[in-house]
N, C-alpha and C positions, 0 to 999 in steps of 0.2 A: 606370847606364845595362847592361841586360844583355846579355849574347853570345849574339849567334846558332848558331844550330845549324841542320845541315843538317835537322830532324826538324822545323825550323819553315815550311817553305812544304810537309809536306806533312798536319802536324796544320791546319794552315788550309785545304788541300782536302778533306781530311775534313768537316770543320767545313761548309763550303761546299755540299760535299754531302746531308750530314742535312739541313741547311737545305732546300735544294731536293727531295728527301725527301719531309718535311715537309708543305713548298708540297701538290705532287703531290696528296699523298694528302687533304689538305685539298679541292682542288679536285674527287674524283671522292668527297666524300659521305665520305670519313670511313672509309674503304673498310680494315677491320684485311688485312694481308701477308698473315698465316697464310693465310686467306683467300683470296685472291687465288692463295697459291703451290698452296692442294689440301690443307692441310694442317687435320690438325683434334687439339682438347686432349685431354690421357689425364693422367686418376692412375692412379696403381697406389699403394697404399698396403697395408704387410707386416700382417695381422691375426695372425701365431705359424703361424697351420697353413694361411693360404688365403693369395692377396693379391683385395682387390676395385678394381676396374678403373670406371671411371668416364670416360664417351668423352663428348663431347656430337657429335652427327648432328643439328644443325637442320632438320630439313621431308622426313628420310628411313625411309622404313617400316623395318619386320621384312626383307620381300620385297627392299629394296636394299643389305641388306649381306650382308659373307660374312667373317664373325669367327672365325676356328681357332688354335689351340698347333700348332705347328710348331718342332720342337727343339728346344723350350726358348724357344722368345720367342713373341708375340702377333705374331698379323698381322690387320688393319679392311683392310677393302677397301670403300669402297662408293659409289655409284654412281646417279641419279637422270637421268631427262628429264620435262622438261613445255614444254607445245607448247598454243597461248591462241590462236584465233582469233576473231577478234568482224569479223560484216558486219552493216552502215551503211548501208542505199541504196547508192552505185557506192563507199561507202569500206569498203577493205577492208582486216584492221590481221592481220597473225598472228607468233605473236613464240618462235620455238623457245632454251630455253637446255638447257643440259647440266653437270652439278657429282658430277666424281668427289674422292672425297681417299681416300688409300694413306698406314697407317702398318705400322713395323714399331719391336717390341720386345723386345730381350732381357729375360729373367724371369734374378736373379741366383739361383738356385734349382730344382735339379726340380721336375713340376707333373702335377697327373694327369692330362693332356689327356681322359680319358673320363669325369670325372665333371664338367664346368664346365658352369654355369648363367649362362645371362643372358639379360637379358627389353633390352625397349626402349620407353621409354614418354616421349609427350611431345617427343621430342628426345635424351633422352639414354639413352645404350649404359649397363646396370650388370651387372657379373658377379664372382663368385664363380667362384676358379684356385681349388681345392684343392689342399695339396706331397703331397708324395709324402712319407709318412710312412718313416724309414728300418725296416731288420727288423733289430729290435737280438739277434735267435739268430743271426744268419745263415744259410750254409747247409751239410749237412753235408757232408762230401765221401768219398764212396769213398777206400779206399790200397789198391791191390794187393799 
């Protein structure tokens, strides 16, 4: 017979909550919790002299996306809106949707923000962010 600990009830509660969230997700049609929370998946790969960035932004157009490097961090904000209106006799159907995502990711090394290249094709943002090349010659200082 095992001895009960004060954490047994907490673990049971966490298990029940996990099951309930799983059931709710299935009832909502298998919605991805990250998409509900307005998150976007971003991959950052260190290529030695640059960082390659890939972000999934399905349905977004280039004009919907604000992508920038600020203080050695990536800032990605995207917003889009759709309006669908259908008329058929006396019946009118109208829907409006709005979606926005936002991410901030700190880069581990200094980068050259003026030389970034980025494209958005088929819902995938691809960017190359060159690193700052350290000046190995140094800076000469005049002595008075």
